[in-house]
TORGU-830243 format. One record per residue: chain; x, y, z of N, C-alpha, C in turn. Coordinates in nm, 4 decimals, padded with zeros to 6 digits. Example, Ala and Ser with C-alpha at 12.3 -4.5 7.8 and 13.67 -1.06 7.14 Angstrom:
BEGIN
> A; 01.3190; -00.5690; 00.7800; 01.2300; -00.4500; 00.7800; 01.3200; -00.3300; 00.7800
> A; 01.2850; -00.2250; 00.7080; 01.3670; -00.1060; 00.7140; 01.2900; 00.0030; 00.7870
//
This chain:
BEGIN
> A; 00.5560; -02.0742; -05.7127; 00.6596; -02.1569; -05.6521; 00.7671; -02.1823; -05.7557
> A; 00.8864; -02.1772; -05.7153; 00.9987; -02.1982; -05.8055; 01.0048; -02.3416; -05.8554
> A; 01.0478; -02.3584; -05.9773; 01.0550; -02.4915; -06.0349; 01.1801; -02.5657; -05.9917
> A; 01.2778; -02.4972; -05.9326; 01.4002; -02.5662; -05.8969; 01.3901; -02.6378; -05.7622
> A; 01.2879; -02.6124; -05.6842; 01.2732; -02.6811; -05.5564; 01.2033; -02.8151; -05.5774
> A; 01.2383; -02.9124; -05.4963; 01.1798; -03.0449; -05.5079; 01.0355; -03.0457; -05.4596
> A; 00.9614; -03.1459; -05.5035; 00.8220; -03.1598; -05.4610; 00.8131; -03.1774; -05.3093
> A; 00.9048; -03.2527; -05.2518; 00.9039; -03.2740; -05.1068; 00.9298; -03.1428; -05.0324
> A; 01.0198; -03.0613; -05.0852; 01.0489; -02.9320; -05.0228; 00.9286; -02.8399; -05.0306
> A; 00.8621; -02.8395; -05.1439; 00.7422; -02.7566; -05.1606; 00.6321; -02.8004; -05.0648
> A; 00.6167; -02.9306; -05.0484; 00.5140; -02.9825; -04.9578; 00.5441; -02.9437; -04.8126
> A; 00.6677; -02.9576; -04.7701; 00.7028; -02.9198; -04.6335; 00.6854; -02.7699; -04.6133
> A; 00.7215; -02.6904; -04.7126; 00.7028; -02.5454; -04.7029; 00.5551; -02.5120; -04.6829
> A; 00.4678; -02.5774; -04.7587; 00.3230; -02.5558; -04.7409; 00.2780; -02.5950; -04.6009
> A; 00.3286; -02.7078; -04.5520; 00.2912; -02.7529; -04.4178; 00.3358; -02.6536; -04.3110
> A; 00.4567; -02.6001; -04.3262; 00.5070; -02.5024; -04.2291; 00.4192; -02.3776; -04.2262
> A; 00.3747; -02.3325; -04.3427; 00.2855; -02.2161; -04.3485; 00.1464; -02.2515; -04.2987
> A; 00.0957; -02.3666; -04.3406; -00.0399; -02.4068; -04.3020; -00.0554; -02.4217; -04.1512
> A; 00.0498; -02.4655; -04.0842; 00.0419; -02.4843; -03.9390; -00.0003; -02.3546; -03.8709
> A; 00.0473; -02.2417; -03.9214; 00.0167; -02.1124; -03.8601; -00.1060; -02.0444; -03.9205
> A; -00.1399; -02.0761; -04.0457; -00.2419; -01.9977; -04.1166; -00.3746; -02.0690; -04.1375
> A; -00.3828; -02.1958; -04.1086; -00.5045; -02.2713; -04.1374; -00.6258; -02.2069; -04.0696
> A; -00.7293; -02.1865; -04.1468; -00.8546; -02.1322; -04.0957; -00.8596; -01.9809; -04.0831
> A; -00.7512; -01.9125; -04.1114; -00.7475; -01.7666; -04.0998; -00.7827; -01.7058; -04.2351
> A; -00.8802; -01.6161; -04.2364; -00.9209; -01.5527; -04.3620; -00.8975; -01.4018; -04.3620
> A; -00.8862; -01.3417; -04.2463; -00.8614; -01.1978; -04.2362; -00.7201; -01.1673; -04.2851
> A; -00.7053; -01.0794; -04.3855; -00.5715; -01.0510; -04.4409; -00.4710; -01.0015; -04.3373
> A; -00.5139; -00.9196; -04.2431; -00.4215; -00.8697; -04.1411; -00.3715; -00.9843; -04.0526
> A; -00.4630; -01.0724; -04.0163; -00.4251; -01.1867; -03.9331; -00.3403; -01.2863; -04.0111
> A; -00.3666; -01.3002; -04.1409; -00.2857; -01.3899; -04.2240; -00.1411; -01.3415; -04.2317
> A; -00.1239; -01.2115; -04.2493; 00.0116; -01.1565; -04.2515; 00.0858; -01.1869; -04.1221
> A; 00.0186; -01.1671; -04.0100; 00.0799; -01.1951; -03.8801; 00.1083; -01.3444; -03.8633
> A; 00.0188; -01.4282; -03.9113; 00.0387; -01.5736; -03.9009; 00.1570; -01.6188; -03.9872
> A; 00.1701; -01.5604; -04.1063; 00.2849; -01.5948; -04.1914; 00.4148; -01.5466; -04.1274
> A; 00.4110; -01.4287; -04.0641; 00.5287; -01.3796; -03.9919; 00.5646; -01.4767; -03.8812
> A; 00.4639; -01.5272; -03.8112; 00.4873; -01.6235; -03.7028; 00.5490; -01.7525; -03.7568
> A; 00.5035; -01.7977; -03.8726; 00.5606; -01.9183; -03.9333; 00.7089; -01.8978; -03.9605
> A; 00.7443; -01.7827; -04.0186; 00.8853; -01.7542; -04.0462; 00.9651; -01.7446; -03.9162
> A; 00.9084; -01.6815; -03.8149; 00.9787; -01.6667; -03.6873; 01.0025; -01.8027; -03.6228
> A; 00.9050; -01.8927; -03.6311; 00.9203; -02.0261; -03.5727; 01.0306; -02.1032; -03.6434
> A; 01.0301; -02.1007; -03.7767; 01.1347; -02.1677; -03.8540; 01.2709; -02.1060; -03.8216
> A; 01.2758; -01.9732; -03.8169; 01.4012; -01.9038; -03.7862; 01.4547; -01.9444; -03.6500
> A; 01.3685; -01.9456; -03.5521; 01.4109; -01.9811; -03.4165; 01.4574; -02.1262; -03.4092
> A; 01.3859; -02.2161; -03.4757; 01.4279; -02.3565; -03.4781; 01.5678; -02.3697; -03.5373
> A; 01.5919; -02.3002; -03.6467; 01.7240; -02.3066; -03.7095; 01.8310; -02.2443; -03.6214
> A; 01.8005; -02.1293; -03.5630; 01.8988; -02.0640; -03.4752; 01.9381; -02.1555; -03.3594
> A; 01.8401; -02.2242; -03.3019; 01.8686; -02.3147; -03.1913; 01.9542; -02.4328; -03.2367
> A; 01.9384; -02.4733; -03.3613; 02.0096; -02.5906; -03.4125; 02.1477; -02.5585; -03.4688
> A; 02.1591; -02.4474; -03.5409; 02.2858; -02.4183; -03.6110; 02.3494; -02.2872; -03.5677
> A; 02.2898; -02.2187; -03.4726; 02.3442; -02.0930; -03.4245; 02.3090; -01.9765; -03.5154
> A; 02.3368; -01.8568; -03.4677; 02.3040; -01.7364; -03.5436; 02.3793; -01.7288; -03.6759
> A; 02.5078; -01.7615; -03.6734; 02.5866; -01.7554; -03.7966; 02.5379; -01.8582; -03.8985
> A; 02.5083; -01.9783; -03.8518; 02.4561; -02.0814; -03.9412; 02.3221; -02.0422; -03.9995
> A; 02.2351; -01.9858; -03.9154; 02.1056; -01.9395; -03.9645; 02.1233; -01.8308; -04.0692
> A; 02.2109; -01.7356; -04.0411; 02.2336; -01.6256; -04.1359; 02.2841; -01.6808; -04.2696
> A; 02.3771; -01.7734; -04.2654; 02.4317; -01.8313; -04.3881; 02.3243; -01.9072; -04.4661
> A; 02.2470; -01.9899; -04.3966; 02.1431; -02.0682; -04.4638; 02.0321; -01.9797; -04.5195
> A; 01.9859; -01.8843; -04.4406; 01.8761; -01.7994; -04.4866; 01.9208; -01.7079; -04.6002
> A; 02.0445; -01.6597; -04.5942; 02.0954; -01.5761; -04.7040; 02.1039; -01.6561; -04.8335
> A; 02.1519; -01.7779; -04.8230; 02.1613; -01.8649; -04.9414; 02.0228; -01.8973; -04.9971
> A; 01.9286; -01.9284; -04.9089; 01.7926; -01.9600; -04.9529; 01.7260; -01.8376; -05.0162
> A; 01.7480; -01.7198; -04.9576; 01.6920; -01.5982; -05.0154; 01.7488; -01.5719; -05.1542
> A; 01.8787; -01.5853; -05.1691; 01.9400; -01.5630; -05.3002; 01.8829; -01.6599; -05.4037
> A; 01.8593; -01.7814; -05.3622; 01.8051; -01.8833; -05.4531; 01.6597; -01.8541; -05.4883
> A; 01.5801; -01.8180; -05.3890; 01.4361; -01.7976; -05.4105; 01.4045; -01.6632; -05.4759
> A; 01.4886; -01.5625; -05.4549; 01.4622; -01.4299; -05.5107; 01.4591; -01.4289; -05.6628
> A; 01.5248; -01.5232; -05.7259; 01.5246; -01.5295; -05.8724; 01.3820; -01.5468; -05.9258
> A; 01.3036; -01.6298; -05.8570; 01.1652; -01.6532; -05.8994; 01.0642; -01.5696; -05.8223
> A; 01.1035; -01.5175; -05.7091; 01.0134; -01.4393; -05.6241; 01.0810; -01.3074; -05.5858
> A; 01.0875; -01.2111; -05.6795; 01.1558; -01.0842; -05.6503; 01.0943; -01.0065; -05.5340
> A; 00.9717; -01.0373; -05.4983; 00.9085; -00.9726; -05.3833; 00.9916; -00.9934; -05.2565
> A; 01.0646; -01.1032; -05.2495; 01.1476; -01.1293; -05.1317; 01.2502; -01.0189; -05.1092
> A; 01.2959; -00.9537; -05.2158; 01.3916; -00.8433; -05.2005; 01.3305; -00.7290; -05.1202
> A; 01.1996; -00.7091; -05.1348; 01.1313; -00.6014; -05.0634; 01.0966; -00.6413; -04.9200
> A; 01.0929; -00.7702; -04.8942; 01.0607; -00.8196; -04.7607; 01.1845; -00.8317; -04.6727
> A; 01.2998; -00.8424; -04.7346; 01.4248; -00.8727; -04.6653; 01.4821; -00.7500; -04.5963
> A; 01.5274; -00.7699; -04.4742; 01.5998; -00.6677; -04.4002; 01.7179; -00.7367; -04.3332
> A; 01.8356; -00.6911; -04.3608; 01.9547; -00.7469; -04.2976; 02.0081; -00.6450; -04.1975
> A; 02.0407; -00.6944; -04.0818; 02.0987; -00.6091; -03.9789; 02.1953; -00.6922; -03.8963
> A; 02.2376; -00.6381; -03.7840; 02.3347; -00.7093; -03.7013; 02.2795; -00.8419; -03.6485
> A; 02.1482; -00.8550; -03.6442; 02.0870; -00.9794; -03.5986; 02.0748; -01.0811; -03.7115
> A; 02.1131; -01.0442; -03.8319; 02.1049; -01.1360; -03.9448; 01.9928; -01.0968; -04.0382
> A; 01.9382; -01.1959; -04.1042; 01.8332; -01.1735; -04.2036; 01.6971; -01.1777; -04.1363
> A; 01.6199; -01.0744; -04.1578; 01.4836; -01.0670; -04.1064; 01.3896; -01.0476; -04.2247
> A; 01.2673; -01.0937; -04.2121; 01.1666; -01.0701; -04.3148; 01.0546; -00.9865; -04.2573
> A; 01.0161; -00.8861; -04.3299; 00.9047; -00.7991; -04.2921; 00.7788; -00.8513; -04.3609
> A; 00.7259; -00.9617; -04.3131; 00.6130; -01.0301; -04.3763; 00.4853; -00.9480; -04.3650
> A; 00.4550; -00.8982; -04.2478; 00.3306; -00.8239; -04.2272; 00.3268; -00.6987; -04.3142
> A; 00.4348; -00.6225; -04.3141; 00.4398; -00.5007; -04.3954; 00.4264; -00.5334; -04.5437
> A; 00.4917; -00.6391; -04.5882; 00.4824; -00.6789; -04.7294; 00.3410; -00.7222; -04.7647
> A; 00.2737; -00.7917; -04.6743; 00.1361; -00.8359; -04.6989; 00.0420; -00.7164; -04.7109
> A; 00.0666; -00.6136; -04.6317; -00.0163; -00.4930; -04.6394; -00.0008; -00.4232; -04.7742
> A; 00.1201; -00.4245; -04.8295; 00.1481; -00.3551; -04.9541; 00.1192; -00.4415; -05.0767
> A; 00.1631; -00.5669; -05.0734; 00.1582; -00.6530; -05.1913; 00.0467; -00.7575; -05.1881
> A; -00.0183; -00.7744; -05.0744; -00.1254; -00.8720; -05.0607; -00.0748; -01.0050; -05.0071
> A; -00.1640; -01.0746; -04.9374; -00.1240; -01.1987; -04.8714; -00.0966; -01.3120; -04.9697
> A; -00.1623; -01.3117; -05.0847; -00.1399; -01.4191; -05.1822; 00.0035; -01.4123; -05.2353
> A; 00.0476; -01.2935; -05.2742; 00.1832; -01.2772; -05.3269; 00.2874; -01.3056; -05.2194
> A; 00.2638; -01.2585; -05.1000; 00.3591; -01.2790; -04.9912; 00.3639; -01.4259; -04.9517
> A; 00.2507; -01.4918; -04.9499; 00.2473; -01.6341; -04.9185; 00.3278; -01.7139; -05.0203
> A; 00.3114; -01.6825; -05.1485; 00.3867; -01.7522; -05.2531; 00.5365; -01.7282; -05.2371
> A; 00.5745; -01.6054; -05.2051; 00.7163; -01.5731; -05.1872; 00.7743; -01.6462; -05.0659
> A; 00.7006; -01.6452; -04.9563; 00.7483; -01.7111; -04.8350; 00.7553; -01.8618; -04.8548
> A; 00.6580; -01.9174; -04.9228; 00.6598; -02.0609; -04.9512; 00.7814; -02.0974; -05.0368
> A; 00.8124; -02.0144; -05.1334; 00.9290; -02.0379; -05.2173; 01.0580; -02.0321; -05.1349
> A; 01.0666; -01.9363; -05.0454; 01.1838; -01.9248; -04.9583; 01.1979; -02.0472; -04.8694
> A; 01.0879; -02.0880; -04.8086; 01.0926; -02.2049; -04.7211; 01.1314; -02.3306; -04.7989
> A; 01.0789; -02.3458; -04.9207; 01.1141; -02.4619; -05.0029; 01.2634; -02.4598; -05.0376
> A; 01.3165; -02.3429; -05.0678; 01.4600; -02.3322; -05.0965; 01.5414; -02.3707; -04.9738
> A; 01.4964; -02.3262; -04.8589; 01.5650; -02.3585; -04.7344; 01.5623; -02.5098; -04.7091
> A; 01.4467; -02.5711; -04.7309; 01.4339; -02.7158; -04.7134; 01.5281; -02.7889; -04.8079
> A; 01.5311; -02.7493; -04.9342; 01.6179; -02.8170; -05.0304; 01.7659; -02.8006; -04.9958
> A; 01.8048; -02.6821; -04.9539; 01.9452; -02.6601; -04.9164; 01.9815; -02.7492; -04.7974
> A; 01.8969; -02.7486; -04.6966; 01.9230; -02.8328; -04.5800; 01.9200; -02.9809; -04.6156
> A; 01.8274; -03.0201; -04.7016; 01.8181; -03.1606; -04.7418; 01.9453; -03.2059; -04.8119
> A; 02.0017; -03.1180; -04.8943; 02.1274; -03.1509; -04.9611; 02.2415; -03.1671; -04.8606
> A; 02.2383; -03.0884; -04.7542; 02.3464; -03.0914; -04.6554; 02.3320; -03.2052; -04.5546
> A; 02.2096; -03.2264; -04.5043; 02.1920; -03.3204; -04.3925; 02.0833; -03.4241; -04.4148
> A; 02.0172; -03.4200; -04.5275; 01.9120; -03.5170; -04.5560; 01.7740; -03.4605; -04.5272
> A; 01.6763; -03.5121; -04.5997; 01.5395; -03.4605; -04.5914; 01.4772; -03.4787; -04.4533
> A; 01.4950; -03.5967; -04.3921; 01.4339; -03.6213; -04.2616; 01.4892; -03.5280; -04.1544
> A; 01.6199; -03.5074; -04.1558; 01.6801; -03.4185; -04.0567; 01.6400; -03.2743; -04.0818
> A; 01.6300; -03.2346; -04.2085; 01.5845; -03.0988; -04.2412; 01.4445; -03.0766; -04.1875
> A; 01.3566; -03.1736; -04.2071; 01.2190; -03.1641; -04.1550; 01.2218; -03.1480; -04.0034
> A; 01.3039; -03.2256; -03.9374; 01.3124; -03.2189; -03.7918; 01.3583; -03.0816; -03.7449
> A; 01.4598; -03.0261; -03.8114; 01.5104; -02.8942; -03.7718; 01.4079; -02.7841; -03.7930
> A; 01.3379; -02.7883; -03.9055; 01.2461; -02.6799; -03.9405; 01.1088; -02.6925; -03.8767
> A; 01.0641; -02.8127; -03.8557; 00.9256; -02.8359; -03.8156; 00.9105; -02.8665; -03.6680
> A; 01.0157; -02.8541; -03.5921; 01.0087; -02.8820; -03.4487; 00.9226; -02.7766; -03.3810
> A; 00.8242; -02.8191; -03.3045; 00.7313; -02.7252; -03.2416; 00.7526; -02.7109; -03.0912
> A; 00.8634; -02.7623; -03.0416; 00.8910; -02.7495; -02.8991; 00.8441; -02.8672; -02.8177
> A; 00.7624; -02.9544; -02.8767; 00.7158; -03.0715; -02.8038; 00.8206; -03.1819; -02.8145
> A; 00.8183; -03.2752; -02.7218; 00.9158; -03.3839; -02.7288; 00.9002; -03.4605; -02.8593
> A; 01.0120; -03.5014; -02.9148; 01.0098; -03.5782; -03.0389; 00.9651; -03.7200; -03.0066
> A; 00.8767; -03.7741; -03.0874; 00.8339; -03.9117; -03.0638; 00.9397; -04.0057; -03.1183
> A; 00.9529; -04.1216; -03.0577; 01.0554; -04.2143; -03.1034; 01.0251; -04.2650; -03.2436
> A; 01.1311; -04.2985; -03.3146; 01.1147; -04.3522; -03.4501; 01.0459; -04.4871; -03.4440
> A; 00.9733; -04.5168; -03.5489; 00.9079; -04.6467; -03.5585; 01.0154; -04.7550; -03.5694
> A; 00.9877; -04.8756; -03.5141; 01.0866; -04.9835; -03.5262; 01.1206; -05.0069; -03.6737
> A; 01.2483; -05.0229; -03.6987; 01.2923; -05.0503; -03.8348; 01.3168; -04.9248; -03.9165
> A; 01.2845; -04.8063; -03.8623; 01.3076; -04.6785; -03.9332; 01.4183; -04.6041; -03.8645
> A; 01.4902; -04.5264; -03.9411; 01.5982; -04.4449; -03.8849; 01.5636; -04.3011; -03.8969
//
């Protein structure tokens, strides 16, 4: 994990990955679960900031995370749809441990970038939304 990301960003990145991968031990299934985690985060962002916003944020996060996780360069594919990650293919070649560390670093960079722009709570909401209705804030909290 990169040292430039905050502890809160690293924790949220782990939670985003754990939601999809908890209890999975088969390497092939882990690769697919990590791909699903990235797809869920990507879709949440696209719905919130649009395709152009997602492309800008993910490109910035990739550039930031690639310094410490060069494996991301091999996972990245850019096309007309924006930035895509080939998580499953990378896991087959480089192993799930290395790919998990790279993806976690990318997610932490994304969290930190968003936190700087809109605040940590809003970043969590954008990235961690699972499609269920949001519960109301506790009294006295914003």
